[in-house]
C-alpha positions, 0 to 999 in steps of 0.5 A: 422453310428458311429462317431469315437472320437479322443483320448483326448489330455492330459499332463502327470505330472512329478510326474508320472515318478516314477510310472513306468507305460506305457505311454498309462496307464498314459494317460488313468488314466488321462482321467479317472480323476485319476490325482495324484500318491495317486489316482493311487495307490488307483485305481491300489491297492484298499484296503478293506473297513470294513463291519461295514461301513454299517448301520444296519449290526450289527443288522443283525449279532446279529439276525443271531447269535440269530437264531443260538443259538436258532437253528432256521431255516434260509431261504436265499431268492435270485433272479434268475439272476447270482447276485442273484444266487451267493449271495444266494450260498455265504450266504448259504455257510457262514451260514452253516460254522458258524453252522446255519440251512439253507434252500434257495429259488429262485423264478422261473422267468416263474411263479413268476418274481423278488421279495419276494412273499407271496404265495411262502413265506407261505409254507416256514414259514409253514415248520418252517423258523423263519428268512428270509434273502434276497439277491439281492432283498427285498427292495420293499417287503413291503407286504411280510415282513408284512406277515412274521412279522404277522407270528412271522418271522423276515426279514433281507434285503440285496439288492442293488436296488434303495430305494422306498419312504418307506422301509419295516419293516425289522429287518435290511436293508443292502443296499449301496443306504443308504450310501453317493453316493461317499462312497467306498461301494456305487457301490456294487451289491447284491453279494457284499452286501451279502459278507459284511454280510458274512464277518461280520459273519465270522470275529466274533472272538467268534466262529470257522467256519466249515472247517475253511471258511474265507471271502476271500474263497468266493471272487470267487462268488463275482467276478462272481456276480459283473461282471455278474450284470455289477456293476460299478467297482469303490471303493470296487467293483473294489477291490472285483472284482480284488481279486475275479478274481484271486480267480477264477483262483485258485478256488477249487469250484467244480461247477466252475471247471466243467463249465470251463471243459464243456465250454473249458475254462482255469481258470488260464487265466480267465478275466472279459471277461471270466465271462461275455461271458462264466460263466454268460450266462450259469448260467443266462440261468437257471434263464431265461429259467428254475429254478435257484435253481440248480445253487446254488446247483452247486456252493456249492456242493462237489459231483463231479457226481452231479456237472457234471449232473447240469453243463450238464443241464446248457450247454443244456439250454445255447444252447437254450438261444443262439438260442432264443437270436439270433432270437430276435437279428435278429428281433431287427436289422430288426426293426432298418433297417426298421426304422433307425430314431430309432437310432437317439433317446436318447435310442433304444426302441423296442417292439414285442409281440412275443419276449420271455421275458427271453432273451430281456435283453441279446439282449438289452445288445448286442444293447448297445455294437453295437450302444453305446446307452441305449437300452430297449426291450419289449414284449407284453403279452396277457393281454396288458402289455409290460414288458421289460429290459433296459441296459445302457451306462456309465454315465447314471443312467437308473433306475432314467431315467425310474423312471421319468415315474412312473405315467404310469408304473405298476412297475419298478426296477433296478440300474444304468446299468440295469432295468426292467419295465412294462406298458400298451402297449398303453403307449409305445409312451408316455413312449418313449418320456418321457424316452428320455426327462429324458435321455437328462436331464442327458446327454444333447442334445448330445444323439440325435446325431449319435452313437459314438466310443471313440478311446483311441489311434491309433496304427500301427500294428507293435506296438502291442506286448505282452509287451504292452498288459501286461502293459495294464492289470494293468488297469483290470478288465474292465467293467462299470465304467472302460471300456476297451480301444479301439484302432484303426489302419489306412488304413489296408486291409483284407488279409483273413477271416475265420469262427470259433467256434463250431457253426461257428458264429464267424470270424477271420480277418487277416489284413495287413498294408502298411508296411506289418505288420499283425495282427489277430482280433477275431470278436465274433458273426461276421459271416454273418456281412458285411465286407469291400470289397477285395482291399478296405482300411479301419480303424479298431477299436479293444480292446487288451488283454494279454492272453495265449494259451497252455502255450504261452503268446499272444496278443488277439485283439477283433473287434469293428468296421471298416470304409472304407477309400478308396473304390476299383474301382467301377466295371460296374454293370452287367445287372439285371436278366430278371424276369418272373412273373407266380404268377397268372398262377401257376396252369400251371407249365411249364419250360424248362428242363435246368431250375433250380427249387427251391421247398420245402415242399409238392412240393419238388419233383418238384425241388431242395431244398435251400441246393442243388442249384447251378449256373444256367442261368435260375432259377424258384422259385416254393415255396415261400421262408420263408424269404428274407435271404433264397432268398438272399442266393439262388440268390447269389448261382445261379446267374441267368440271367432269374428268373421265379417266381411261388411263391406257398406258403406252407400251413400257420401253427399256432405253434401247427400245426407246432409242430404237423407236426414236431413231426410226422417227428421225430416219422417217423425218430425214427421208420425208421432211428433209430432217425438219420436225418439232420437239412437240411432234416427237414427244406426242409420237413417243408419248413421253416426257420432253426431257426423255426425247431431248436426251434421246436425241443427244444420245443419237448425236453423241453416237457420231452418225447424226447431227441434231440442232434444237432451237426452241421447239424446232429440230433440224436433223442431218446425217453427218459423220462426226467423232463419237463421244462414248463418255457422253453417251454413257451419261445420257443413257443413265439419265434416259434410263432414270426418266423412263423408269420414273415414267413407268413407275408413275404410270403403274401408280396411276393405274391403281391409285384412288383418283380422288387423291390426284384431282 
């Protein structure tokens, strides 16, 4: 249960009266430690900090200029997340503009992971690279730098990750961690550091640039990387993000325009939320599930046809990312429901050997958003090593907390808000306890309390208008270091609820207060979540933003949480259904003609599928359900008085067998129905969960032999030779294995459990 915290009382000084700010803006600034007109001006209108503030930046620019004069090939080495992609694109564009001969390389996550690797560096040097410039990586690349030096190749490192005990032997290292902690540049992410190097190169008055490229022309990439990397929005970081968001709104960058078009995004009203929920996930999908190098091409290309092809590939991978993320998130929530004590620990630490590593960071972030606690998700590989991703909360340097456990870690790295780590699986308990102590040392004992939600102000529904929303926009962009404001309204009731979105995963809540005022609130990802019962009164918390739709200004409210304040009268519970257990007598199947029979898979001729059920007093469960979700949905539809349980389990399948049978169904569909079928038909035939069939289809498509298009329930198959994606296949296979294992375990449990506990 989340505890709501009341707004902190503050007294606004008289000196604020000349600033013309909304009272809520004034109160918020005071609560965030900004207490003088001068500090407010610096926060609302931050000025740029000279790139020369960075130690070693002069050495870096001199070495780049030497490479240009000597016509040496420069390789920009990046990282596969959005910060790394944008850093790489930015430096490639800037270096080409000043006449450099540039190539670029981003490691493939499924093959190499983060960092600079000698095996991949070797062929780059063999092909003539004389200078390596890293971005968003390299600060711990001792071996790779020594190898490059042994080949007569210099290295410039631009990175923002924490410094090791020693630094690599590079020509120049540009890293904000080498600056004082309170320096205006200290919070830059990798793309911000890359920008400062590009700024220094482009501001060199001794030469002209190709196409007149100016540093500010690169700010759209900077905002994209900063927001995606959850950089602390303070000092220069806030300034760059603020200016960069405006630059994206008016961008001429072809790749961003095509992504916006395909995702239905209006660039002119873009905010940091658009970056975080639309652009970043799509670009991250490339790095997590495939090869991120095409993302750089997309961000720098001027070829419309090529941009459209690359953006379409990203859309496809993003759909697969959503599928995998949903599966892991559901499994993580199931662990928390089964063991709620995990929520009382300083950090949420969850693990599973069948979680695909490419999405655990995304799910960790979703858990942070929901429970307001740091979260770490880990997957265990066949070598007995747990590898995971951490996401933090305001005020906690998660990488420093993880570093306290370095004695048991194989490796780790990150920054205040996110990190990665690896350790032996048998060290999980030790890691969890040690991490908890480190977090408590940073934050105090308060971390063991229940999750909390800070309310910034209570509003009546009638007080919410576009003037208020626009006034609050002066505090934007929001994010780490400058969280969005959370408002709440008391004693409202639900007027109506609708499911929205292309995949029907979101909800629109229409609420009404005692005075008859109404508001509409968007609940992203809220489909299937628990809602207040009708006629119940509840308090609701939400964020509030100004936006526009078809040229009209409007207020957008986004759901955070609700808490019941007045329950509706309790109804007398109806008697439970009568249960008849035939699990040991399943060989003699005999039911009355009026009985509705639920049967799927090889036994589907004996009854109706889960999609064909209807209300009936007598209900027979012939095939064992694949999970409690399907069972619960079936009971909600049928509402039976008598339940006969036969529970015939479909044959248990390993992933390879499952995929082989699914491929056979696809072949049959192609040969007999021109490749047209429905997701429901495949689910019934496979007697499995929908997610298993969807992931199985995506696995077949990633093999390069089959094209699969899913639009709602309609599936279109075609035999089209396309490039194989083994990295995506590996992630999908792990996820499928997890689903099938869960289904198998549930069916075994269903065969012996006391049925009174289920119905």
